[in-house]
Residue, then its C-alpha position, 0 to 999 in steps of 0.5 A: m680147209n682154209l688155213i687163213s683165219p676168218r679175220a685175215r680173209a675178211e681184212a683182205l676182202l675189205k681192202t678190195l671193196t668200194l665205199e658203196e659195197k662196204m655200205y651195202q654190207l651194213s644194210a638189210q632188206m626185209m623181203w615183205e617189201v619186194e616180191s617179183d619186181y626185181e628190176e624196179k627195185r634196183n635203184h641204189k638210192e633206195g638201197n638196191y635190195r640185191n646188194p644188201g649184206h643182210f636179208m630177212h624173207f618174211d613175205r612168202p607163200e604159205p604153206a611152203t615146203p622146206a625145199e621151196v623155202a631154200q629155193r627162194i632164198n638161194r635165188d635171192v642170194q644168187l641175184t645179190m652175189d651177181a649184183h656185186p663186183h665182188p660176189i659177197p653172199p647176204l646173211e639171211h636172218g630169221e626168228a627162231l626162239h622155239g623153232a625155225q620160223w621157216g619151212m614147216a620147221t619143228c615147233f618146240p616148247q616156247p623159251i619159258a617152257m625150255a627153262a622149266m626143264f632145268d636141263d641145259d643138255m636138252v636145251e642144247r639138243i633143241a638148239d642143235v635141231i633148230g640150227k640144223e633146220c635153219a641152215a637147211v633152208g639157208v637161214r644163217q643168223a637166228l635172232t635168239p636167245v632172249v636172255n632178258i630177265a623177266r621180273d614182272c610178269r605183266w611184260g607181254r614178252t615174258v614167254e620169250t625169256f627163260g624166266e627171272d633167274v640170272l644163272l638159269s637164263s645164262n646157262t639156257g642162253v649159252a646152251i642155245c648159242k652152242g647148239l645153233q653155232k655148231n651148225g654154222v648159224i649165228a646166235t644173236p642174244k637179245h635185247y642188249a640190255d635191260n629191255y625189261a622195265a618196272g611195271g612190265r612195260d616193254s622197252n621202257y627206259s631203264d633206270s637201273s643202277e650200274r650195280t643192278m645192270r652188272e649184277v642182273w641184266l648184263k650177266p646172261f649176255e656176258a655168258c653167251f659171248k664168253e661161254g656160248g661163243a655168240l657171234s652177234v648181239m641185238a641192241a635193245y629199244n630202250s635207253w640206259e643212263g639217258v642214251p638209247c641202247s642202239a647208240n650207247d657207246r658204254l654198252l656197245t663199245e666199253i663193256l661189250r668189246d673193251e671189257w668182254g672182248f666181243e669180236g662179233f657184230v651188233v645189229s639193231d632191233y627192228w627200226g631201232v635206229e629210226g627210234v633213236h630219232e623218232a622215239h628217243k629224239l636224241v637227234d633231229s634226223y634219221h641219217k644223224a641217228e645212223a651216224v651216232c649208232l655206227k660210231a657208238g658200236l652198232d654195225v648193222n641196221l635192221p630191217h631196212s636198207c640204210y644205204e642212203k642214210l649212210c651216204k648222207a652221213y658220210d657226205e656231211g662228215l658225220i662218219t668216216e670211212a674208218d667208221i664204216d670199215r670197222a663195222v664191215l670187218r666185223v660182218l665179213t669176219a662172221k660170214f667167213a667164220i660160219g662158212l657162208m663165203d665158201q658155201p652160200f647155198a642151201d640144198p633143197a632136197a636135203a632140206d625136205a629130208l631133214v626139216r621136221c624129220d621123225a627124230h626132230k619130232q621125237l625131240a619136240l615130244e621129249s622136251a614137251r614132256r620135261s617142260i610141263v609143271l604140276l602145280k597142284n594135285d589133290g589126288l585127282l592125277p594121274l587119271k585112269r582111263e580104265s575107270l573113265k566113262k565120260l571126260a568133259v573138256f572145255g576152254a579155248g585152248a582145247n581145240k587149238l595147237p598149243v604152240g603160242e601165237n607170236y612171231s618168234g618161231p613156228f606158229k599156225r599163221l605161218w606153219e602147217a603140220p597135218d600130223a600135229k594134233t590139238p589137245l582135244e584131238y589127242l585126248r580123243e585118240y588116246l581114250e578111244g575104246y575107253a571113254e567118251v570125250i565131250f567137248a562143250e562150249d562154256e555156256d553148257i559147262d555146268t550140265v556137261a561137267a556134272a554128267c562126266d567122271a572128270a573135267l578139264y579146262l584148257t585156258a587161253v591167254v593172249e600175250g606177246e610183243g606189244m601186249d603188256r598187261s595191267d593185270i594177270r587174270l585169265p583174259g575174257v572177251t574184252r581182253k581178247a578184243q583189246a589184244d586184236e587191236s594192239a598185237i605186233i607183227v602177228g596181227k589178229f589172234e586166232v584163239e576164240i575166247k568167248t566167255d569169262q574164263e575164271e567164271s567158267i572154271r568156277r562153274m566147272t569145279a562147282a559141278n564136278k569136284h574131279s576137275a583140273v585146269i591146264l594152263l596154256n600160257g607164257a607167264p604167270v596168271d592170277m589163280t586166286a579166284w578159282l584155285a581152292d576149288c580146283a583139284a589139279v593144275l598143270e602149267a603146260w606153257y606152250p609146249g609146242e607141236q607135240g604138246a598135246q601128246a605130252m599133256t595127255e601122257i602126264l594127265f594119265g600117268e604115262v609120264n611123270p611130271s618133272a619140270k620146275l617153275p623158272i619164274t615166281f607165281p604171285r598171288s595177285v598183280g598187287q605183289l609185282p614185281l615179285f622174284y625170289s632173289a630180291k634183296p631184303s627190305g629195311r623193315g620187312h613189312g608186307y602188304v595189309e592183304n598178304d604177307g608177300s609170299p608167292l602163290y608158287p615159288f621159283g623152282y617149284g614143281l610137283s611129281y607123282t612120286t616123292f624124293e628124299m634128299g639124304e646127308i649133304t657133304h661138301t669139299l672145297e678146292d681151288n676156291s670152288l665148292t663141290v656138293t654131294l648128296p643122295v637122292t632117293n625115290t621113295g614112291d612107286m613111280d620112276g621120276a626126276e628131281v631137280v636138285q637146286v643149290y642156293l647161296t645166302g650171303t651175310n657180313c659182306d661189303v654190300v647187301m646181298p640177295c636173300l637167296e641166289l641159285k648157284a647150281y642145279r642138276r636134274a636127276e633121273v631116279k627109278a622107284g625105290e632107288t637112290v642116285t648120288v648127285t654131285l654139283t659144283v659151285p664155282a669160285e665165280a658164285f662167291c664173287y660180288y661187286d663191292r662198294k667201289m664196284t670192283l668184282g671179286m671174292h670179297n669177304g663174306d659169310y655164306t649159307v649154302s642151302v640145298g633143296a627142291s625149290s627156293a622155298d623147299l630147302r632140305g639142308s644147309f651148311k656154312v662157308k666163308v670167304r676171307d682174303g680171296k679164299l673160300t674156306e670152311a666157316 
């Protein structure tokens, strides 16, 4: 073990580097631009792909085994080190929001589904596996987690987030960071900050006030650094206070480093530095954009080499060697901290043995089981296979792996797993010897549904980066065509939507009252056109490679659903933005058409059993609150309940949210048994920014409510803060 600190080792190495070598450490190379013409690409004026400090291997033959991936990365790492006077290995980065993007990696539920588990320990276990599989092939920086708050579900990237709540997003993000970094893989929370904008338009400018930025958008990032130990962060595309985030010294230096003490390095979102010039038009050239970003606190320009631009900025006196040294020191310190400088190579044989091993696939199954939300059940579920003769299955999602079609992790265009099953395949396997499973096109839905004992419709939703929506209905043929033209990175979508899905569901439920809809999606959808006539609805999200088994087990009662909604489901697009923790309006008027209540509230989710919450007791000590209550499973099936604690603040110095989640705990309870659940609400939960924007435990009266969702509160009590002390009311 090296007893010298990573920073001290980095400082010593920095002193030996030429200016050229330093500049390369701030450059990257995306390997879809370079295949085999290595010598041709050695012109340093183009960045000399062998010398950059960062790689991303996007271009590769498919399918590729983990060993083949590791060998490819090892080769290019070696070539890069050979090209350096000082053999500094490049830092390989990749997307990994729900599984490593490389090498047939294990495909877990998408982030929005992870949040639905309300289970930080399970999320950390998932991230631990992702970290192991990244490191196994040589990927040592993961561009995850997305801790932007999703408060308008028209945003196409809602699927990448942990939903609308600050605490849930913070805790889930921290769990991801911890799980990754215990494997020597750098976590990179993104997109810093306020990458969401009103109207659900991706990367639009932010008009958030200082208060909103501090209360909402920044909190998950701060948690990821202070609690999760994240060593990197990705700057957002958008601007805040009139300055692009990639060039925003308030965000990148004053808040991130001076206030929070962050010592890692900042990377741009892809082409974000170019955007400072081309999109934001803050400066009149790319090299000037490079200069203002570097001086503001951005360290690494992704995904291209910025060597030439750094040289020009330096020659014109726009940046100094001290500016470069500051950024390079951060990068080198991180490389030493994760052990990259001591062991830069992956073990191909070990990669083949580890990646997508049985234990990892089992975790994918467990997490899928915990992520699926039962939204409605009029007595249809669970189905009994012993009583079924014929089951009708419809929808574009039935015959497709439920992994989600975006670039953020394993997906079918770049991932092959012969043993992974579609919902239709697994249903047929599960019902073999019991019932016939009839899969039919929507055009035959009336006759087929009427001839069967029960019917299922598995939806398809086209969404992802670059696919923001103006409405939230289930897409039809027109939406599919539009998405094919606007999709970012992934390109053409494979899902075949051949009809109006809403009309198909209406026809199915009219023909067979024993009908259920399984939503395969990453954000809320408008269900008002068909929900009333549907007997059951499952929100399955994109549950990952083992999702087909998990969905089937829940449909037939092998597994009791336990997930909760991490995001509010509106009745229609006209309610957006709609989130449970909004601040009260001045008069409380709703719309003429509705009262403003959601279709399904934050924290909601049904079970096949019932839970009773008993007497709530509490204690106060050291300005923290401990809440204790018994939870009894009053049904005849084992299950799990998520106990949720909310605060409502009144008589404070400023207007407080109507309700805020401050603690949660998943409790496993066997049928007929009772468990005692204890939750801690820390002192920080009672802190807020006063009128002078000072954070602290200012005076206020609080109602503490405990329940099963933000709209299902089973009991409450009051406490107060006076002169910085939390006391009984």
